[in-house]
N, C-alpha and C positions, 0 to 999 in steps of 0.2 A: 502558745496554745495549751501546753501541758499545765502551765500555772493556772490558766483560766478553768481547766477541767480537773483541777487537783482533787476535788471531792469525789469525782467519779473514779479516778485512779485509785484513791485510797479505799473507797468502798469495795471495788473489785478485789483489791489486794487482801483486805481484811475478811471479806465475805467468802471468796472462793480461792484465795491464795494465788491470784493471777498476777504474776510478776510483769513489770514493764520491760520490754525489749526495745532498743533504740534503733539499731542499724538494720534496716530491711528494705527490700524493694519488691514490687509485686506487679502482676498483670491482672486486669479484670477480664474474665472469660465469660461471655454472655450467651454463647451459642454452643450446642452440644458437639457438633462436628469439630469446632475449634478447640473445645476443652479436651475431648478425648484424643484427638490427633496430637495435641501438645503433650498430654500426660503420657500417652503410650510411647511417644518419641523419647521423653525423659526416661521412662522405664528401660527402653532399649539401650540407653547410655549408662545404666547403672553399673558401678564397679564394685560395690560392697554389699548392698542390701536394698530390698524394697519392702516396705511395710505398708499394707493397704487395708482399709476398713470401709465397708459399705453396708448401708441398711438393706438395699435391694441390689441383687445381682441376678439378672434374668438369664435363662438358658436360651439365648437367641444369638444373632450374629455379633452384636457388640460384646455380649458376655463371653462368647467364644474367642473373639479377637483379643480381649483383655487377658483371658487365661492363656492364650497362645503366646502373648508377649511375656507373661510371667514365666511360662514354661521355657521359653528360649533363654531367658536369663538364668533360670535354674540349671539348665544344661551347661551353661557357661561357668557354673560354680558360684553364682551369686545367691546370697541368702534371700529367700522369699518367705514372708509371713503374710498370710491372708486371713482376715477376720470378717465374718459376716453375721448378720442378725438371723436368729433361728426362725422368726416369724416373717420378717420382710423378704427373706430369700428362701422361703419354705419350698420352692419348686426345685432347688438345687439338690443333686444327688451325689453321694460319695464318689460314684464313678466319674463324675465331671472333673475330679481332682486326682484321679488315679495316677496318671502319668506325671503330674506335677509333684506329687508326694514321692513317687519312685525316684525322682531326681533331686530329692532333698528338700523340696518345698514343704512348708508347714501350714496347715489349714486348721482354723479353730472356729467354733460356732458360739456366738453369744446367746445364752439362754436357749439351748437346743430343745426341741420338742421331746416330751417324755415318752409318749406312746403314739407313734405314727404322726398324725397331724395335730394331736392334742398337745397344746402348749399352755402350761399353767401360768406362764409369765407373759401372756399375750399383751397385757396392758403396759408392760415395762419393756418397751422396744429400744434397742440401741440404734438411734436415728442418725448417728454420726457418719460422716462421709469424708475420710481423709486419706491421703497418700503421702508417704515420706520416702524420698529416694536418696540413699547414701547420707542421710542426716543433713543434707544440704538444700534440697528442694522440697517444699511442702505444698499440698493442695488441700483446700477447705472450702466447702460451699454446699449447694443444694442439689447438684446433679447426682442421681443414682446411675446404675449401669443397666442399660437396656435400649433397644432401638427407639422406644417412645421418646427417650430423652434426646434423640437425634431428630425428632420431628417426623418419624417414619411410620407412626401408627395413626390411622385415619381418625380414630375416636378423639384424639387430642389435637392432631394437626401440629402446627409449629409449636415447639417447646421453648419457652422463655425462662431462663434461669440464670444464676450467677455463681461462679466459682472463682477463687483467687489462686493464682500460682505465686508462691512466695519463696524468696531466698533471704537468708539473714538470721539474726539472733532468734527470732520467734519460732523458727523451724524446730529448735530444741524443745520448746514448750509443747508443740504439737506432738513431737516424738514421745515426750513424757506421758502425755495423755493416752497415746496409743499403747505404751508399755503397760500402763495400769489396766486398761481394758484387756490387753493380751494376757497378762498374768492372771487376771480374774478368770478368763475363759480357758486357760491352759490346763487341761486335765492332768498333764504330766507334772505340773507344778515345778518346772525347771527354772529356778531363779538365777541360775548361773549363765543364762544366755546373754551374750554380749550384743549391744546395740551401738550404732555409730553416733558419736557426738563430735564431729570434726570442727576445726576452725574454719571461718569463712572470710572472704575479703570484701564483703559489701561495705561501702562507705556512705551510702545514702542514709540520711537521717529520716526515718519514718517510724515513729514509735507505735507499738502495738501491744495489746494484751490478748491472751487466749482465755476465754471464759467458758466453763463447762457447768452443766447442771444435770440433775437426774433424781430419781426417787430415793437415792441414797444420800441426797443433800438435805441438810436441815433447813436451808433457805432456798427460795427460788431465785438463784443468782442471776440467771439470764433475764427473767422478767424484771427484776429490780434494776438491772443495768439499763434496760430499755426505758423504764419509767424515769430513771435519773437523767437519761439523755433527753427525753421529751421535756422534762421540767427545767432543764438547763438551756433549752433553745430560746433564742432571742428573736429570731426572724422566721425561719421556716423548718418544717419537718416533712421529709419524704419517706413514705412507707410503701413497700411492695411485699405482699404476702398472699399465698394461695388460700389461707383460711384466717378470717378475722373474727375470733370468738373469745374476746378478752374477758377477764374478770373485772370486778368493780374497781379495784385499785388501778388497773390499767386504764379503764374508761375515765376514771376521775382525773388521772394525769392528762389525758387527752383533752378533757373538758377545761381543765385549769389552764392549759397552754393556749387553747383557743380563746378563752375569756381574757387572757393576757395580751391578746393581739398577735399571737403567733399564727402564721399560716400553716395549715396542715393539709397535705396531699396524700391520699391513700388510694392504692390501686390493688384490686383483686381480680380474679378471673371472671370474665363474662360468661364463660362456658365451664361450669363447675364439674368436678369429678364426683362429688357427693352432694346430692340435692339438699339434704338436711343441713349440711354445712353452709351451703349457699343461703338458705332461708335464715339460718341463724346469723350469718354475717350481715345480711341485709337489715336484720332487726337492730343490731348494734350500730351499723353505719347510718341507718335512718335517724338514730338518736343524735349522732354527731353532726348530721346535716343541719340540725336546728342550731348548732353552735358555730356553724360557718365552715365546716370541713369541706374540702373538695374531694369528691369520690369518683373514681374512674373504674369502668368495667372493661377489662382487656378482652378483645374479640378476635385477635389474629390467630390465636391458638390457645394453649394453656399456660397461664402465668404461674410459675413455681418458685420465682425469685423470692428470697427472704432477706431483705435489706432494709435498713433504717439509717437515714442521714439527717444531720441537723446543721443548719447555718453554713453549708458548704465547707465545713471544717472536719467533723468526725463522722464516722460511719461504722456500721457493723454488718458483717456478711457471715452467714453460717447456715445451720441446719434448723434453726428454731422458727416454728410457725407461731402466730399470735393466737394461741389457744391453750386451754388447760392441759391438754395432753402433752404439749411440748414444755410447758412451764413446770408441770408437776410429775408427769408419768414417764416421759421418755428420757433417755440419755442423749443430751444435745451438746453441741460445741459451736461457738461463734468466735470470730476474730473481731476485735475492736481496733479500728485504724484511725490514728491521729495524723491524717495526711490530706491536705486540701485538694491535691490533684486527684486522688482517689475519690474523695467526696464529690468533686465536680464531675468526674466521669460517671459516677452512679446517678447523679442528678440529671446529667445529660441523657443517659439511657432512659430514665424515667420520662423526661420531656419527649424524647423520640417515641416512646411507647404510647404516649397520649394520642398520637395520630391513628393508632389502632384501637382506640377506646370509645365507648359511649360514656357520657358523663351522667352520673346518677344525681339528679337534682331533687330538691324538695317537691317540686311539682310532679315529676315522674314518680317519685316514691309515694306521693299521696294518691296516685291513680291505681294502686294495688287493689285487687278485688278481695272479697271477704275470705276466699279460700287461701289466697297467699298470706293474708294477715293471720289466719288460723294456723297455717303451717309455720309461719315465723314464730308465733307464740309457743307452739309445741317444741320447735327447734331450740328456742331460747331456754325453755325449761330443761331441755336435755343437754344444754351447752357444756356443763361440767364433764360430760362423758363423750362428747363428739370427737 
């Protein structure tokens, strides 16, 4: 498989210095309760350190539960480093971490607000969501921290997302990315802080790369990775994303794949959180319908999963939405997994999700009234900033 996708591996290495790691094992976590129960249990077993980074941490029951778990480990003498985005977690207050800091925990803000709620870097959000425990266990994916991600907020209902729990070589690369973000945000500029890079005993061959991108990148690494994946597909492409607002290069890749006989299945939320994004997404998806794409609208709750799988062989899971904000403006992170079992599991989840979907057909799309068409046109015009 690696030989077949050699060009993708080399591109990621040369573009974003993404090294290949070979010996890994992972679990796909697709429900909020499952993900947070598992992660908090791992935190409770930490013996050296917990490094955790989220775009959104809410001041609600789940946010408190996570902070309590970190505090318990801090009291036991474990190093705790918590990094959160200044815009995404703007409701947090310093008092929320008072006891954690008193017991040796360290808390940093990525791009903090300058004056109250005024944030001059509002368009450059750190959208990454990772957790590394003792340098041995890593988490990466789409879930933020809040009760809505457990499906407990009426506005969204059931929350459908994906995170990976990983052990093995690649955890070191997730740790390295955290260190770079941590050192950038660390106002004390303490470069002598020690991090865990232990040996592991994972024997399972499951090659992976960690790819990151952001406004500090000269190239849109994650977009290019996904385009390369789509163009290398021979049979099928499965995409789940909450927002489908691609640029011309991504759309051209999708069209070329479809014209080449590749089946493409795309799933977005049927119940959007932003109307302009929904109208913009429909505009692009309507165009792909003419090329033969299968488009599904997820109605069980809110679809926040960010996955792309090709040919039941390779897949990517992470924080990247299919829009200009994720490709150019946000700091993002994805895992690229060369493992048939993981790809098959993600495709199986997609197939299961179709039972909770409406299919967007060319006939249904043609029935839009003039107001929807007008809103789509406006949203498409605004797509670079949505």
